C-alpha positions, 0 to 999 in steps of 0.5 A: 425533972426538967429540960434545959436548952442552951439557947446560945447554941440552938440552930432552930432545926425543930427536932426537939419540938417536933419530937416532944411538943409537950416540953419544947416549942419555938420561941418568938425569936425562932429558937427552941425553948422549954415551956413544959415540964418533963413528966413520966409520960413524956420522959422518953420523948424528951430524952429522944429530943436530948439525944437527937439534938444535932448541936447537943444543947438540950439537957434533961435534969433529973 
């Protein structure tokens, strides 16, 4: 599984990397980026970040 962020729509709210820092982080440009793999042990948190994103730019692909 992997996470994808449409960075063009990211508003840098921080929800994804606060929720699941194993998969998401803040990039040098201040926008969220994917840096880790979605695994069985962090899937629930990654999914929570996807569902909680206020601009719906995160997708967890299985």
